[in-house]
N, C-alpha and C positions, 0 to 999 in steps of 0.2 A: 307323537307328532302325526298329524293327519297326512294320509297318503295324497300326493299331488296327482291330479289327472293329467295325463300326457296332453300337451298342447300342440296345436297345428295352426298353420296359417296358409291360406290359399295364395298361390303365386299371382293369381289374377281373379278378380271378382267384380263384375259389372252387371248392373241391372238396368233394363230399359223398359219404359212404358211410353205409349204414344196416344194422345187424345183422339187421333183418327182411327185407332184400333182398340176400342174399349173392350175390356175383359181379357186382354192379352198382355202377358209379362214375359220378357226374355231375360235369361240369365247366362252370361258368359263367364266361365270359370276354368281354372286350372289348378290341379292339386298334385303333390308328390307323395302325400301321406294319406292314410285312411282318414276319411272325414265323416262318413255317414254310418249310422246303424240302420237297421230296417225301419222304414217309416212309410207314411202314406201322404197323399195329397187329395184335396177335394177337386182339383182341376184335372183336365185331360193333359197329359204331358208328352211332349214330342222332343226327344233329345238326340241331337246330331253330334257324333264323336268327331272332333277335329283332328286330334292326334293322340297317340297312345292306344291303350286298350284297357278294358275293365271286365270284371266278372259281374254280370248283372243278376242279382237275386230277385226273382219274381215268384209268383205263386206256382208257376210251372217248373221251377227248378233253377239251376245255376247255368248261365250261358256266357260265353266270351263274345264280346263285341269290340270291333276295332275301327280305326279311322275310316270315315266315309259311310259308316252304317248309322242307322237311325232307330232308336228304341222308342216304342209306343207304349205308354203306361196309362191304364185306365184309372179313373177316380177310385180311391179306396183300395188300390192294389198295393200290397206291401212290396217294397223293393229297396235295394241299396246298391249303389255303384261307387266303387272306389278304385284308385289306380292300382295296377298290379305291383307287386313288390319291386322296389328299385326302379319304378317307372314313373312316368309323368302322364297324367290324363288331362286333356283339354276338351271342352264340349260347350255347346250352347243348348240350353233347355228352354223350350217354349211352354208356358203354362196357360191353358185356355179355360177361362171361366165360362159360364153359360152364355154370357153376352157375346163372347167371341165365337163360340160354337154356333150360335144362331146366325152370326154374320157369315160364317162359312157356308151355312145353308144345308146342314146335314141332320136336322131334327133336334129335339131337346135332349134325347138320351141316346146318342149315337154310340156305336161300338167300333173299335179299330178292326180293320180287316185281318191284320197279322200283328204279332208283337215286335217284329224286327224287319227292317227294310234295308237292302243295299242297292241304291240307285243313284248314280251320279247326277241325274237330272234333279231328283228330289234334293240332294245335298246342295246343289247350286241354287235352287229356289229358296231353301231355308236360309242359306247364307245371304242371299239377296234380300230376303225379308228382314233379317236382323240388321243389315246395313241401312235399309230404308226406314227403320223405326227411328223416330226423332229427327230424320233428315228432312230437308226442305223440299219435299215432294208432295204431289197432289194427293188428297185424301182418296180419290178414286183409284189412283195407281197403287197406293199402299194396300188398300182393301182388296184390290185385284191380286196382288202378290200373295196376300194371306190365303185367298181362296185357291189360287193356282197351286200353292204349295201343300195345303192341308186337306182340301176336299177329297182328293183321291185316296187318302189314308183311311177314310171311314167307310163303313158299310152304309148303304142308303137306308134311311128310315122315314124320309118324308114322302108324302104323296106328290107326284109330279103332275102338273096340269097337262092338258093336251098340247097339240102343235102350237108353236110360238106365234106364227102368222103376224097379226097386227101388233102384237105385243112388242116385237123387236122393232117394228117401224116406229112405234111410240117412243121407244128408247132412243133410236136414231134422231128423231125429230126433237126430242127433249135435249139431247146433247147439242144439236145445232142451235137451239134457242138459248141454251145455258152454257155455251162453250167457254165463257170466261169464269163461270162460277165454280165454287167448290161443291162437287156433286158426290154423293155417297152411293156405294154399290147397293145399299138397301133400297134407296129411292128407285133405282133402275130395275131392281128385282120386282118391286111392287108394280111398276108400270108394265112390265112384261108378263106378270103373273107366273114367274118362274123362280126357282131358287137362285141365289147369287152365283153359285158355281155354274149352273146351267145357262144363265145369262151370258157369262163370259164365253162359254164354249159355243153357244148357238149364235151369238152376235158375231163372233169371229168367223164362223162358218158362212154366215150370211153376207157380211160386209168386208171380210178380209182382215180386219183388225179387231182386237178386243176393245171394249168401250173406252178405257183410259187412253189407249193409243189413238183411237179415233178422235177423242177430245183434243189430244196434243196435236194431231194433224190439223184440226180446225184452228187451233191457236197459232200454229206456225204459218198457216195461210194468211191469217190476219197480220202476223208479224211481217211477212213478206210485203204486204200492201203498205204497211206503215214505213218500212225501210225504203220502199220505192217512192212513196209519195210525200214523205215528211223528212225533216232534218233531226228528228228526235234521236238522242243517243240510244245505244242498245239497251242500257239499263232502264230507260224510260219506256222503251218499247216492251221490254219484259213485263213491266208493271201494268202497262195498258192492256196486254193480252192475257194476263192472269197467271204468268209464271212467278215463282217465288222471288227470283232475283235474276241478274244477268247470267250467272253461271248455269242456272237452270234452263234459261233460254238457249244458251250455247249448246248445252248437252243434248237438248231435244232437237234444236234447229239443224245442227250440223249434219247428223246422219240422214236426215230427211231431205235436205237440200243439197248436200255435198259441198257445203261451204259454211264458214261462220257467218253470223249476221253482218259483220263489217266487210268480209270478203264479198258477200252477196251484194251489198250496197255498192261497193266499188266496181263490181262487174257491170252493174246497171249503168253507172256513170260513164264507164268506158265505152259502153255500147251505144250511148246517145250520140247522134250526129252533132258535129260542131256547127255553131251558127255561122 
């Protein structure tokens, strides 16, 4: 009688891809039993431990990583991570193909700075990136989240051009002209003559907001004008100014204005003098 291989089933297994983030795959998983032997990937792997702990086998040896820590695994690096005995391991793993690495703007053959990071800011950014994937958010916002989360993890390999100067002004003017359009971070990087991650950092330093927030600001200003000057319902206003839907408008509008779109419109009507 042939020996049966021990079976296992993940408690949770979800895969996400987003057309606005080409070359990036995210995998949310949870296991209570050993699932992996030593294996490799062609992609750059960034794995955030959500709960539990694991002993991660890499070329450098065996190390324990716990919730809140992020493992960085280079292409072709043998590794295996499984839950500890009688434990439960939950994690989200991001797989970056070359297209995603180029979008991050760290060169074609980047190296991770370190194999392991414990940083609550990084953990929050990675969690936010996972939530944003496939969500109804703007392409520029999602690509900015990708760069903000991942660019600091890599050693710099690309040549950085000189001072931004007119390049950032071109980015600002482009956003003012295309405030309603779906803009990509790659477009802005080409306009500025900088890497995507540097555009994010330098634009914020120069204008106070990262590009995606600046575009949202412009859209909210148009929304305020429509709410004040027309009787369009909030859902139609959202469509007119380039938001995905009414909830997207509310989520962006409210913290910027201090009121929902309907509250803002009502406050304007109350302020008008009676005939």
